[in-house]
N, C-alpha and C positions, 0 to 999 in steps of 0.2 A: 598335379601330382603324377607322378611317374610310375607303372607299374612295379609292383615289389618285385625284386631278385633274390631269389633264396643265395644266401653268403657260403660258403665251402664251412666243410665240417669242422677242419681243424682250425679254420678264426673261430667259429664260433665255442670251440673248445677253450681258446684262449679267455674271448669273452668269459665264459661261464667260470674260469679259474678265477680272475679278477673279480668278478661280483663275490663268490665262495669266501674269498680273501678279503673285505670287506676294507681296503684302502684306496687312498686316494689313487687316480687311475688319471693319464691324460689321454685325453679323448679328444681327437679332432674329427668332425666330420661336417657334411652340409646340410645346411636347411632346404625344407622343400622351396626357398626360394632361390636356392644357389649360394646363401652366403655362407661362408666358409668360417668355422666356427673351433675354437681350441677351448678347452677349460678342464681344470683339474677337478674330480667327484669321486665319490663313491657310487657303486655300481650293487645299486640294491637288488636288482631281479632283471631277468631277464624272463621276457612274456609274448605271446601271442595272440592276436586279435585280427578279427576278420582275415585270418590267410596272411598275415604278415607278423613278422617279429620285431621285436623291439627290445634297448637297453632303459630300462628305469632307474634314474639315478635318484639316490638318495634327498633330491631337493625337489622331488618330483616329475622333474622334466621326462621325455618321451623319445629316443632318441631310435630311427627305424635301422636296421641294422643294414641293410642294404647301402645305407649314406654316410657308413662309419669308413673313413681314410686310414686313420692308423689309432691303436692304442696303445701308450709308450711307446717302443720303436719299434713295433711291427705292425706293417701295412697291413692292410685286408689285400686280398689276393687279387680282386680285378682291379687296386690300385698299385699293383706291382711297380710300375713303371714310372709312378706319380714321384716328380721331382719336388724337396721341400723344402721351400726359402722361407718358413715361415723363422721368427727370430725369439728367443725367449729373453732376449737383454730387456 
């Protein structure tokens, strides 16, 4: 697994706002083995463990914050030039 890279404070605020609202959020991210995943889930909490930050979903799944590509229509700053070719069809 790659070393954790802290995320932008403004993007963290967006994640925190979504967690507070407890609504379904479209989340796109990479797994530890570089699978690209798109899910719709409720963000339960943002947590820190062993110097890394995670998003905990209502399903119990943990997503490392620096692996998040996009939340709803907002790209993470380190993926700003990313081209989204996914289809919701």
